C-alpha positions as CSV (number, residue, x, y, z in Angstrom):
1,M,-28.3,62.6,10.5
2,K,-28.5,66.2,9.5
3,Y,-28.7,67.1,5.8
4,E,-25.5,69.2,5.9
5,D,-23.6,66.3,7.4
6,I,-24.3,64.1,4.5
7,Y,-21.7,64.2,1.7
8,I,-21.3,63.0,-1.9
9,G,-19.5,59.6,-1.8
10,Q,-20.7,58.7,1.7
11,K,-21.2,55.0,1.8
12,E,-22.8,52.4,4.2
13,V,-23.0,48.6,4.0
14,L,-25.6,46.4,5.6
15,R,-25.3,42.6,5.6
16,H,-27.9,39.8,6.0
17,K,-27.8,36.0,5.6
18,V,-31.0,34.8,3.8
19,T,-32.7,32.0,5.6
20,Q,-35.8,29.8,5.0
21,A,-37.4,31.7,7.9
22,D,-37.1,34.9,5.8
23,I,-39.0,33.2,2.9
24,D,-41.7,31.9,5.3
25,K,-42.3,35.3,6.9
26,F,-42.4,37.0,3.5
27,V,-45.0,34.6,2.2
28,D,-47.1,35.0,5.3
29,L,-46.9,38.8,5.1
30,S,-47.3,39.3,1.3
31,G,-49.2,36.2,0.2
32,D,-46.7,35.6,-2.6
33,D,-46.4,31.9,-2.6
34,N,-45.2,31.6,-6.2
35,K,-43.9,28.0,-6.6
36,L,-40.6,29.3,-8.0
37,H,-39.9,30.6,-4.5
38,V,-41.3,27.9,-2.3
39,D,-41.5,24.6,-4.2
40,K,-38.2,22.8,-4.8
41,D,-39.7,20.3,-7.2
42,F,-41.3,23.0,-9.3
43,A,-38.1,25.1,-9.3
44,A,-36.1,22.1,-10.4
45,K,-38.0,22.0,-13.7
46,T,-37.2,25.6,-14.5
47,S,-33.9,27.1,-15.8
48,F,-33.1,28.2,-12.2
49,R,-33.0,24.6,-11.0
50,K,-33.4,25.7,-7.3
51,P,-35.9,28.0,-5.5
52,V,-35.2,31.7,-6.0
53,V,-35.6,34.1,-3.1
54,H,-38.2,36.8,-3.6
55,G,-36.4,39.8,-5.0
56,M,-38.2,42.2,-2.7
57,I,-36.8,40.4,0.4
58,G,-33.4,41.8,-0.6
59,A,-34.9,45.1,-1.7
60,S,-36.6,45.5,1.7
61,F,-33.2,46.0,3.3
62,I,-32.9,49.2,1.3
63,S,-35.6,50.5,3.6
64,T,-33.5,49.4,6.6
65,M,-30.5,51.2,5.1
66,I,-32.4,54.5,4.6
67,G,-34.3,54.3,7.8
68,T,-31.4,53.5,10.1
69,R,-28.1,54.5,8.3
70,I,-28.4,57.1,5.5
71,P,-30.0,59.4,6.6
72,G,-31.7,57.5,9.4
73,D,-34.5,59.0,11.6
74,G,-36.5,61.6,9.6
75,A,-36.0,60.0,6.2
76,L,-38.8,60.2,3.7
77,W,-38.1,57.6,1.0
78,F,-40.2,58.7,-2.0
79,S,-38.7,57.1,-5.1
80,Q,-36.9,53.9,-6.1
81,T,-35.8,52.1,-9.2
82,L,-34.8,48.5,-9.2
83,E,-33.1,46.0,-11.6
84,F,-33.0,42.3,-10.5
85,L,-29.9,41.0,-12.2
86,L,-29.1,37.6,-10.6
87,P,-31.1,35.1,-8.4
88,V,-30.5,35.0,-4.7
89,R,-30.7,31.6,-2.9
90,I,-31.3,30.5,0.6
91,G,-28.0,30.7,2.5
92,D,-26.6,33.6,0.4
93,E,-25.1,36.5,2.4
94,I,-26.2,39.7,0.8
95,S,-24.6,43.1,1.2
96,V,-26.7,46.2,0.7
97,I,-24.4,49.0,-0.4
98,A,-25.7,52.6,-0.4
99,E,-23.6,55.5,-1.8
100,V,-24.7,59.1,-1.8
101,T,-24.4,60.3,-5.5
102,K,-26.4,63.6,-5.4
103,K,-27.7,66.3,-3.1
104,I,-30.4,68.8,-3.9
105,D,-29.9,71.5,-1.3
106,K,-33.1,73.5,-2.0
107,E,-35.4,70.6,-1.1
108,K,-32.9,68.7,1.1
109,I,-33.1,65.6,-1.1
110,I,-30.4,63.0,-1.5
111,E,-30.0,60.3,-4.2
112,L,-28.4,57.0,-3.3
113,N,-26.9,54.5,-5.7
114,I,-27.9,51.1,-4.4
115,E,-26.1,47.8,-5.1
116,I,-27.0,44.5,-3.5
117,Q,-24.2,42.0,-3.8
118,N,-24.0,38.3,-2.8
119,Q,-21.1,36.7,-1.0
120,N,-19.2,36.4,-4.3
121,R,-19.4,40.2,-4.7
122,Q,-21.8,39.7,-7.7
123,V,-24.4,42.4,-8.1
124,V,-27.8,40.8,-7.8
125,T,-29.9,44.0,-7.6
126,R,-29.2,47.6,-8.3
127,G,-31.2,50.8,-8.3
128,T,-31.5,54.5,-7.3
129,S,-33.2,55.8,-4.2
130,K,-34.5,59.3,-3.7
131,V,-34.9,60.5,-0.1
132,K,-36.0,63.7,1.5
133,V,-34.4,64.6,4.8
134,L,-37.1,65.9,7.2
135,E,-34.9,68.2,9.2
136,E,-37.4,69.1,11.9
137,L,-37.8,65.4,12.7
138,V,-34.1,64.8,12.8
139,Q,-33.6,67.8,15.2
140,A,-36.4,66.5,17.4
141,A,-34.8,63.1,17.6
142,E,-31.4,64.7,18.5
143,Q,-33.1,66.7,21.2
144,V,-34.5,63.5,22.7
145,L,-31.0,62.0,22.7
146,Q,-29.6,65.2,24.3
147,E,-32.2,65.0,27.1
148,Q,-31.5,61.3,27.7
149,V,-29.3,61.2,30.8
150,Q,-29.4,57.5,31.5
151,K,-26.1,55.8,30.6
152,T,-25.8,52.7,28.6
153,A,-23.6,49.6,29.2
154,L,-22.7,47.1,26.5
155,V,-22.1,43.7,28.1
156,V,-20.4,41.2,25.7
157,G,-21.2,37.6,26.6
158,A,-24.2,38.6,28.7
159,T,-25.7,35.1,28.7
160,G,-22.7,33.5,30.5
161,G,-22.6,33.1,34.3
162,I,-20.5,36.3,34.9
163,G,-22.1,38.2,32.0
164,S,-25.6,37.6,33.4
165,A,-24.6,38.7,36.9
166,V,-22.9,41.8,35.5
167,S,-25.8,42.8,33.4
168,L,-28.3,42.5,36.2
169,Q,-26.0,44.5,38.5
170,L,-25.4,47.3,36.0
171,A,-29.2,47.6,35.4
172,K,-29.6,48.0,39.2
173,D,-27.0,50.6,39.1
174,G,-29.1,52.6,36.6
175,Y,-27.6,51.7,33.3
176,N,-29.5,50.7,30.2
177,V,-28.0,47.4,29.1
178,V,-27.1,46.1,25.7
179,L,-27.1,42.3,26.1
180,H,-24.8,40.6,23.6
181,Y,-25.3,36.9,22.9
182,N,-23.9,34.5,20.3
183,S,-26.6,31.8,20.1
184,N,-28.5,31.6,23.4
185,R,-31.4,33.8,22.3
186,D,-33.8,32.4,24.9
187,K,-31.4,33.2,27.8
188,A,-30.8,36.7,26.5
189,L,-34.5,37.4,26.2
190,A,-35.1,36.0,29.7
191,L,-32.4,38.3,31.0
192,K,-33.9,41.3,29.2
193,N,-37.3,40.6,30.7
194,E,-35.8,40.2,34.2
195,I,-34.1,43.6,33.9
196,E,-37.2,45.3,32.6
197,K,-39.9,43.7,34.8
198,D,-39.0,45.8,37.9
199,G,-38.6,49.0,36.0
200,Q,-34.8,48.9,36.6
201,G,-34.1,50.2,33.1
202,K,-34.2,49.3,29.5
203,A,-32.4,46.4,27.9
204,V,-32.0,45.1,24.3
205,A,-30.7,41.7,23.3
206,L,-28.5,41.6,20.2
207,A,-26.8,38.6,18.6
208,A,-23.3,38.7,17.1
209,D,-20.5,36.3,16.3
210,I,-17.6,38.3,17.8
211,N,-15.1,36.6,15.6
212,R,-16.8,38.5,12.6
213,E,-16.0,42.2,12.5
214,E,-19.1,42.8,10.3
215,D,-21.3,41.3,13.1
216,I,-19.7,43.6,15.6
217,D,-20.3,46.6,13.4
218,E,-23.9,45.7,13.0
219,L,-24.3,45.2,16.8
220,I,-22.8,48.6,17.6
221,G,-25.0,50.3,15.0
222,Q,-28.1,48.7,16.5
223,A,-27.1,49.6,20.0
224,M,-26.4,53.3,19.1
225,R,-29.7,53.5,17.3
226,E,-31.5,52.1,20.4
227,F,-29.8,54.2,23.0
228,G,-27.7,56.8,21.2
229,R,-24.6,56.2,23.3
230,I,-22.4,53.5,24.9
231,D,-20.9,54.7,28.2
232,C,-19.6,51.5,29.6
233,F,-18.1,48.5,27.8
234,V,-17.6,45.2,29.7
235,N,-16.4,42.0,27.9
236,C,-17.5,38.9,29.8
237,A,-17.3,36.6,26.9
238,S,-15.7,33.2,27.5
239,T,-14.8,30.1,25.6
240,P,-14.0,26.6,26.9
241,I,-10.5,26.2,28.3
242,P,-9.3,22.7,27.7
243,Y,-6.4,21.3,29.8
244,I,-3.7,20.7,27.2
245,G,0.0,20.0,28.0
246,F,2.4,22.2,26.2
247,A,3.7,19.4,23.9
248,D,0.2,18.9,22.6
249,L,-0.7,22.6,22.1
250,K,-1.5,23.8,18.6
251,W,-1.4,27.4,17.5
252,D,-5.2,27.3,17.0
253,D,-5.5,26.7,20.7
254,F,-3.7,30.0,21.3
255,L,-5.7,31.8,18.6
256,S,-9.0,30.8,20.1
257,Q,-8.0,32.6,23.3
258,F,-6.3,35.6,21.6
259,N,-9.2,36.2,19.2
260,L,-11.5,36.4,22.2
261,N,-9.3,38.6,24.4
262,I,-7.5,40.8,21.9
263,K,-9.0,40.7,18.4
264,A,-12.6,41.0,19.4
265,N,-11.9,43.7,22.0
266,T,-10.0,45.7,19.3
267,A,-12.9,45.4,16.9
268,F,-15.4,46.6,19.5
269,L,-13.3,49.4,20.9
270,Q,-12.2,51.0,17.7
271,K,-15.8,51.7,17.1
272,I,-16.8,52.6,20.6
273,I,-13.9,54.7,21.9
274,P,-14.3,57.7,19.5
275,Q,-17.7,58.5,20.9
276,M,-16.4,58.2,24.4
277,V,-13.5,60.6,23.5
278,E,-16.1,63.0,22.1
279,R,-18.0,63.0,25.4
280,K,-14.7,62.9,27.4
281,A,-16.1,60.1,29.5
282,G,-16.3,56.3,29.4
283,K,-15.7,53.1,31.3
284,I,-13.9,50.1,29.8
285,I,-13.7,46.9,31.9
286,F,-12.1,43.6,31.0
287,I,-12.4,40.3,32.8
288,S,-8.9,39.0,33.3
289,S,-8.0,35.9,35.4
290,E,-6.0,34.9,38.4
291,V,-3.8,32.9,36.1
292,A,-2.1,36.1,34.9
293,D,-0.6,36.3,38.4
294,K,-0.6,32.6,39.3
295,P,-0.2,30.4,36.2
296,R,-1.6,26.9,36.2
297,K,-0.1,24.0,34.2
298,K,-1.8,22.9,31.0
299,W,-3.3,26.4,30.6
300,T,-0.4,28.0,28.7
301,H,-2.7,29.2,25.9
302,Y,-5.2,30.7,28.3
303,T,-2.6,32.3,30.6
304,A,-0.7,33.8,27.6
305,A,-4.0,35.4,26.4
306,K,-4.9,36.9,29.8
307,C,-1.4,38.3,30.3
308,A,-1.7,39.9,26.8
309,L,-5.1,41.3,27.8
310,E,-3.7,43.0,30.9
311,G,-0.9,44.6,28.8
312,F,-3.6,45.6,26.2
313,A,-5.7,47.2,28.8
314,K,-2.8,49.1,30.4
315,S,-1.8,50.4,27.0
316,L,-5.3,51.7,26.3
317,A,-5.4,53.3,29.8
318,E,-2.1,55.1,29.0
319,E,-3.5,56.4,25.7
320,F,-7.1,57.3,26.6
321,S,-7.1,58.3,30.3
322,P,-6.3,61.9,29.3
323,S,-9.7,61.8,27.4
324,G,-11.6,60.9,30.6
325,I,-11.8,57.2,29.8
326,N,-11.1,54.7,32.6
327,V,-9.8,51.4,31.5
328,N,-9.6,48.7,34.2
329,M,-9.7,45.0,34.8
330,V,-11.3,42.5,37.2
331,S,-9.3,39.4,37.8
332,P,-11.3,36.7,39.5
333,G,-10.1,33.4,40.9
334,L,-11.9,30.1,39.9
335,V,-15.6,31.1,39.4
336,A,-18.4,28.7,39.9
337,T,-20.2,29.0,36.5
338,D,-21.2,26.6,33.7
339,L,-17.8,27.2,32.1
340,T,-16.1,25.6,35.0
341,A,-18.6,22.8,35.5
342,D,-16.3,20.3,33.8
343,I,-13.3,21.0,36.1
344,P,-12.8,18.1,38.4
345,E,-14.6,18.5,41.8
346,K,-11.4,17.7,43.6
347,L,-9.6,20.6,41.9
348,K,-12.4,22.9,42.9
349,L,-12.3,21.8,46.5
350,L,-8.6,22.2,46.6
351,S,-8.8,25.7,45.2
352,A,-11.4,26.6,47.8
353,M,-9.3,25.3,50.6
354,Q,-6.2,27.2,49.4
355,T,-8.3,30.4,49.5
356,P,-8.1,32.4,52.7
357,L,-11.9,33.0,52.5
358,R,-12.4,29.2,52.0
359,R,-14.8,29.3,49.1
360,L,-14.8,29.8,45.3
361,C,-15.5,33.1,43.7
362,T,-19.1,33.7,42.5
363,A,-20.4,35.5,39.5
364,E,-21.9,38.1,41.9
365,D,-18.5,38.7,43.4
366,V,-17.2,39.7,40.0
367,A,-20.3,41.7,39.2
368,G,-19.8,43.7,42.4
369,A,-16.2,44.7,41.3
370,V,-17.4,45.6,37.8
371,S,-20.2,47.7,39.4
372,F,-17.6,49.7,41.4
373,L,-15.4,50.2,38.3
374,A,-18.4,51.4,36.3
375,S,-19.4,53.9,38.9
376,D,-18.2,57.5,39.6
377,K,-16.5,56.1,42.7
378,A,-13.8,54.6,40.6
379,G,-13.2,57.9,38.7
380,Y,-9.5,58.0,39.7
381,L,-8.7,54.4,38.8
382,S,-7.2,53.6,35.4
383,G,-5.0,50.7,34.3
384,E,-5.8,48.9,37.5
385,V,-6.5,45.2,38.2
386,I,-9.1,44.5,40.9
387,R,-8.3,41.0,42.2
388,V,-11.4,39.1,43.2
389,N,-9.8,35.9,44.4
390,G,-10.5,35.6,48.1
391,G,-6.9,36.4,49.0
392,Q,-5.2,33.7,47.0
393,V,-3.0,36.3,45.3
394,M,-2.0,39.4,47.3
395,I,0.1,42.0,45.6
């Protein structure tokens, strides 16, 4: 961030949920094993009643804020005041809030008012940071980004069957890949290693609960810091699709599907599209479903969400195609993945027999279509649905 781009009143927020692992790592690093922090029995005899998280754990995120948000690369943090007002406990979710309150132009110094709040919006720590912006380092970092020509794809749900295949294919196509996962960290790291072992490109694995907008904001911030750009967005995230007759459906069954297909995509793209518009280029690819053309009974909630997704995508295509952004969909038939493992084998065999190609769709089939849409070869397609269903639906 250049000094002249920073303004009085500018604000950033960084969130973190404090865990026992944070305490353990801090004790190992610092040697501060004060019983008030690590011994429940000892803490119970004090006025605090329960262990208190080291104050400097929360304060350490001020460094993260300065080093990655305001001003970011090239920041020299040289002064800090701190007041510890309330105890922080394991399980608390802290928000580090930084606001620019002063600029000293001659020396290119900024002052930040820092507040650390808990989940109840109580201020637990506050202070003032002074930071010098080393302009030459900022300019050098920007030059590196300008020279970086390799594009970056963000794959949401990268640890799923389709997501894994798409991530591997896009890496082969020359993309750096941001691998989103919810909880399967081991699978995400294994996928990252597979992408990088053959020198195909770089990958980074980032966790986020896509039902939480603050998690999405954090993921995008980390992705932008790592690669400086997001050129392609592919949402492969999935959730179980129980067979439920209409009479037994509850609104929550619809919401689980709409949150995944509409709400999460909205949260991601409202942050990603502006930088695509600025570059006048971008690829947005959604995974729809054959059910949008050929509904199945007891999947009303899923079908409704996928039909909504196709309308959502076409509306985005209408709005952003003039800015050079291609918005398209891949609509597979029944795909042989872990998500469909519980579907009765008889139904799978019947679906395969009803398909002119006489087999189920594979994750690699879907990845091939995504690869095409993410390439320059699909430059004149927008608002389109690529049906990967072996000929079951022909339109």
